[in-house]
N, C-alpha and C positions, 0 to 999 in steps of 0.2 A: 851776676856771677854765673859763669858758664858751668854746666853740669857734665860730668864724665862718669862712665860706668865701667867697673872692673868685675869681670867674671872670674871665679876661682873654682876650678874643678879639682876636688881633693881625691887623691888615691892614697893607698897605704904607703906612707914614707915619703911622699912628694905631692906636689900640686902644680897645676898649670894655670897661668894667668893671662889675661888679655884685657886691654882697655879700649873702649869705644866712646865716640861722642854721641850726642843726641840723635844724629842722623845715621847712626850705626856704621860710621866710618872708623876704620882701625887707626887708633892714635898710637898705641904701643903694641907691637906684634907679640904673638904668643911667646911666653918664656916659662921655663920650668925650674922650680926650686925644690930642694930637699927639705924634709921636715926636721931640720936640725937648727942649732943656734946660728951657724953660719948662713943657712938658708933664710931664716927669719931676719937676720941682720942685713942680708943682701936685699930683701924685699923693702926694708926701710930705706936703704940707699937708693933703690930704684924709684921709690915714691918721692924722695927728696928731690931727685933730678927731675922728676915729672913736674913737681910744683915750681921748680925754677923755670922750666920751659912754659908752664901754663899757670902763671900767677893769678890770684883772685878767682880761683875755680874751686868747685866742690866735687868730691869723688864719692860715688855710692858704690859699695862693694857688696858681694853676696857669696855665701857658700851654701852648698846643699847639705841637708842632714843626712849623714852617712854612717850613723851608728857610733859616733864618737871620734872618728878620724879627723873630723873638721874642727874639733874643739881647740886644738893648738893654734891653728891659723885664725880662728874666730877671736880667740883671746888676744893674739898679737895685734890684729887689726883694730880691736876695741881699744887697746892701750894706745895705739898710734893716734887715736881720735883726740888725745890730750895735746898733741903737738902739731897735728895736721888736720886739715878740714876734710875728714874722711868718716863715713858712716858705714857700718857693716850690718848685714841682715843674714838671717838663717832661713833658707827656703825649703819648701816641701818639694822633694824630687819629682813627685807625681805631676805637679803643675808645670815644671820645666819640661818633663817628658812629653806631656800633651801639647805644649807649645811647639816643641820640635817636630812632632808628628803633623801638626797643623801646617807647618812650613814645608812639609814633604821632604824633609832631610832624611835620607836613607842611610848615609854613612855615619858611623859613630866612632869618634876618636877622642882622646883627651883634649886635643886642641879645639875640636868642634864643640865639645861639651862646654868648655870654658866660654866660648863665644855664644853658645845658646843661653847660658846663664846671664851674660851681659845683655843680650837682646831681650831676654825675659824681663829684666829690670827696666829696660827702656819701654817695653810695651805695656807693662803693668805697674809702673812706679806709683800710680795713684791708689792702687788697691793693696799694695804690699805694706804690711805693718812691721814695725821693728820687733826684734826678739824680746819676748817677755818671760823666757824660761829661767833667767838668772835668779829670780825670786824663789824658785823651787829646786835649784840645782842640787843641793845636798840631800833634800828629801827624795828627789827623783833617783839618785844613786842608790840609796838604801832600799827604796821600793823595788827597783829593778833587780837588786841583789836578792831580795826575798823571792821574787818571781823565779829567778834562776834556781834557787834552792828548791822551790816547790816543783819545778820542772824535773830536776834531778830525782827528787823523791818519787814522783809518778813513774819515771823510767825504772827505778829500782823496784817499785811495787809490781809493775808489770812483769819484770824479770823474775821476781820472787814467786809470783802466781804460777808462771809456767814451770818452774822447778818443783814447787810444792805439789802441783797437779800429779806428778809421777812419784813423789816421795811421801806425801801425807794427804792423799786425795780427799778424805772425808771432812777435813777441817775447812775446806773451801766453801762449805755451805754457810759459814759465818761471814763470808766476804761478798755477799750479793750487792751491797751498796757501798761498802768501804772496808778497809782492813782495820779492825779494832786493835787498840794498843795491847789488850790482854792476849790476843792471839800472837802478836809479835813476840811478847815475852814467853809465851808457850813454845813457839818455834825456836826461840833462842836456846831453850833448855832441852826440848824434845823435837829436833828437826824432822825426823822421819816417823812413819807409823810404827815401825819396828821398835824404836826407842820409846814412843808414847805408850805402846801396849804393855811395856814392862814398868810403867810409871806407877807411883803410889798415889792414892787419892789424897792423902794428907799433904803431899808435896804440891799437888796441883792447886789445892784450895788456898795455898799461900799466895798464889798469883792474884792480884786484885781483879774483881768482877768474875771470878770463877767460883761458882757455888759447888757444893758437894754433889748435887744432882748433875750439874753440867760436867763435872770432873768424871763421874762414873760413866756418863754417856760418851765422853771423848775416849776413854779407855776401852769401852766396849766396842765402839766402832773401829778403833785402831786394831783390835785383835782380829777383826774379820775384814781388814782393809784389802783393797785390790791394788794398792800401790806397788809399782814395779821397781822402784829405786830405793835401796837402803844401804848403799856403800858409803865408805868413809868420806870420799871426795864430795859426794852430794851433801852429806851432813855439814862439811866445812863451808861449802858454798852458801848453803842456807843460813848458817850462823853468821858468816861474814856479811851477807846481804842484809840480814835483820839488824845487825849492829850498825851498819851504815844508815839504814832508815831511821833507827832510834836516835842516832847522832844528829841526823838532819832535822828530826822533829824538835830536838832540844835547841838546835841552832835557829830554826825558823821561829820558834816561840820566843827566843831571846831577842831576835831582831824585830819581831813584831811588837814586843814590849817596848823596846827602844824607840821604835817608830811612833808608838802611841804616847810615850812619855815626853819625847822631844818635839812632837808635832803640836805647836801652839798656834797654828794658823786659824784665824777666826772662821774661815770658810769651812774648814773641816769640822769644827764644832757645830756649825749650822747644819751641815749634812747629817751629822750623827743624831740630830734631834728627830730624824725620820726613822720610824721603826722599820728596820730591814737593811739599814746602811751602818755597818760597823766601821771602826777606824781605818782598817786596811782598805776597804772599798771606798771610803770617803777620800782617802789620800789618792787612790787611783783615779777617781773621777775628777778631782781637782787638778791633778797633773795632766790629765787628758784635756780638760776644758781650758785650763789656764785662766786668763782674765775673762770673766763673763761679759765684759764690755765689748769683746770681739764679736758678739752675736747680738744683732738688733732684735731678734725675735726667737721664740722657742722653736719655730719651724727651721730656722737656720742651724740651731744647735742639733736638732734631730737629723738634719741633713749631714752635719759634720760627723755624727755617730753612725750614719748609714742606716737608720731605722725608720726613715720616712717612707711612706707608701709610694709605689710607682705603678704605672699602668702603661700599656702600649695599645694605642688605637689608631689604625691607619686604614683608610678605605673601608672595606667590609670586615677586616680583621680586628679582633679585640682580645687582648690577653688579660688574665685575671690580675687583680691588684695584689702586689706582693711587697715585702720589705726589700728595699733596694740593696742592702748589704754592701754599699760602696764605702771605700775608705778602709782604715785599719780595723783588724778583727778584735784587737785587745779591748778597746772601749766597749764594744758590744758584749764581750764576754763578761766584763765587770758588771754591766747593767743587767745581763741575763741572770747572773748569780744573785744580784740584789733583788730582782723581780721574784725569783723562786723563794727567797727568804721572806720577802714582804707578803707574798700570798699566804704564808702560814702565820705571820705575826702582826700584820697590819690590817685592821678591819676594813678600811676603805679600799685597799688594793684587792683584798680577798673578795669583797662584794663585786667589784668590777670584773674580776676574773671569772667568778661563778656566773655572772650575768651573761658573759659572752659564751661560756660553755653551754649554758642552758639553751641558748639560741641555736646551738648546733655547730658552733665554731670549733675546729680542731684545737686541742689543748696547746700545741706549740704556737698556733696562730694567736690564741688568747694570751699567751705569755708575751708575744710580740706587742700586742695592744697594751698590755700592762707596762712593758718596757717604755713605750712611747709616753704613757701617762706619767710614769715616775720621772722621766726626763723633763717633762713639762713642769712638774712640781719642783724638781731640782732647779730649773731655770728661774722660777718665781722666787724660790727661797734665796738664791744667790743674788738675783737682781735687786730684790727689796731688802737684802741683808736681814732676813727674818727667819726665825725657827719654824719648823713644820707645824701647821695648824690645819687639821682636816676640815674645820668649819669653813675656812676660806674656800676650799675646793668645792664643798657642797653648795655654798652660796653662789659660786660662779656657774655651777651646773644648773642651778635653779633659774638663774638669769637667762642662760642659753635656751633652756626649754621653754621659758615664758615668752621668748621673742615671737613676734607675729610672723606667720609664714608669708614669705614674699615670693612672687613669681619672677624668675629670672628668664628674660627672653634670650633667644639664641642670637647673639650679636653677629655671628658669622653669616646669618641669613637676613641681615637687615635690609639688603637691597632687593631681595627676592624671596618670597615664601616658597615652600616646597611645591614643586610642579609634579602633579600626579602622572603626567605624560613623559617625564624624564626617563631615559633608558637606563635605569639603575637596576642593580641585581635584586633578586628576591629578598636576600638578607637585608639590604639597604632599605627596601620598601617596607619591610616589617619594622625595621628600626624607626623609620619616620612615622609610621602609624603609632607605635608605642610612645614616641616622644610627644606626638600631638594629643594622645589620650592622657598622658601624664600632665600636660599643661592645662587641659580642661579640668581635671580633678583638682589641681592646685588652685585654680581660679575659683572653683566651687567651694573649697575649704576656706579660702581667704574671704569670700563674700557669698555665703550660702543663699542670701536673699536675692 
């Protein structure tokens, strides 16, 4: 059965298609169809004619992930699999982009992009995996919706802070880490310092988490406030902004509860057994990881998240080891928040974090190490379908420490040892001396007699 490859470059409202054979010869020239019923029906007719011309053949098609615009075409091609010998994949645009750059293609058009997708399928058909996101489709939609609401809330909070700074300056001392709910309720009733100065202590204490002492303090500071805005328009803006934030809080809480109640995935329950991973974070990690079978080792999972260490050493130059931060930012953000929570509530993670800090490592770098550690634990939990057990990790660390020190020879120098007469730089000469000294010390530790 002969294989053919169809590239589909999706744009908003339409898509470009091209079909190549295994030798990258054009079988069906570029054609463009609209994302309508007529366009999808025409695609079916074109593929029917293709199979009449090329019977006993298999067609592999692919679309790039473009934020949802590709879903309609992906679903149509998936349905056609029931009547035609056609398979459809969803590709990472970054891989196609790098493949195009490797071919030194400088021009970018819809026609060229469709051809690049088809050629990417031909070059990497043994490495490409079929789409596995259908299992999490509905969960992903709700999780993305919650993220959108949180983003809107943060934007409104930033806007509120800039307005309150000129209208009720002193209350911002309570917003150093976050904006508490009691303060939002306060601003809803008393948006400016002028209004707050005329407030009654009995009225303030009715707001939850405001004690009599705090109420008296708020009123006293409002009376000597340096705030410069107290007009009616400013009051209305603050009230409207606060109401929107409170509404978003209720909506986010509602959807997070739905997410928790409707999420019956066993993988999420496993991740929740780790102290520091709540339902929202567990769902986010599962959606980012997908099937754990995609990763043959925890190192590959770390590389997927972009938290693996990288270094650059060329000639005499050497750069410090850093987190690569390759790939999407969202998975690392989820893991970063999990790490900060786990440092406070998980004894094992707290111990590892404090150990790195005591050694002189910067706190952010120590959090990076903790993120890597948590991801390795997550990999082990999902791979073995097992709840979190700190004793397993402690046992693995004891085995690692107990291993006998082995001396690794420099295989690059297996044909010639270092020549002291070589015209190398002073830095390279010192480097060779340090390496030779290190090898001698390791040999002595391995066999002191």
